[in-house]
Steps between C-alpha positions, in 0.01 A plus 500: 500500500811550290692822440765566239706817491664602177686797359390599151759509226503644152363182338182529708425860413394690190682785326370745764630282784153382613439138598344328197159352576589186304799443726298582812243230422774251411648556847154452655470163327851404610437572868161327486666187357776510762240536774289212368812282476601587858186346652461209257225657291709464188777267388675521161451125450127573447560744213349269236209388719368785712494873523402764747346841467560833664136569566525855625767763494508836672759757402564810707743749355537795732753690290685461170754216502831571330833340418717449811191501728470212744156340504342231716263249342269312734273205441267318737232235499142558602195283522379425148176648377207299375 
């Protein structure tokens, strides 16, 4: 499992101060890549040869997320599905 805490700034939010979904999913991809790299599941030297896929994603948003909020992103590996 990997956790990443981050405080949202103005570049990550829209004109109402809400976390932009496009930025949220970019951060999900970034933490997934960092996690895969940490256990050897991905290496940048393979970029022209292989790829990997985020097969499933679950997003739980319990309340609106705004500029200056601190959020924790978490990723983990489970047994693959057939």
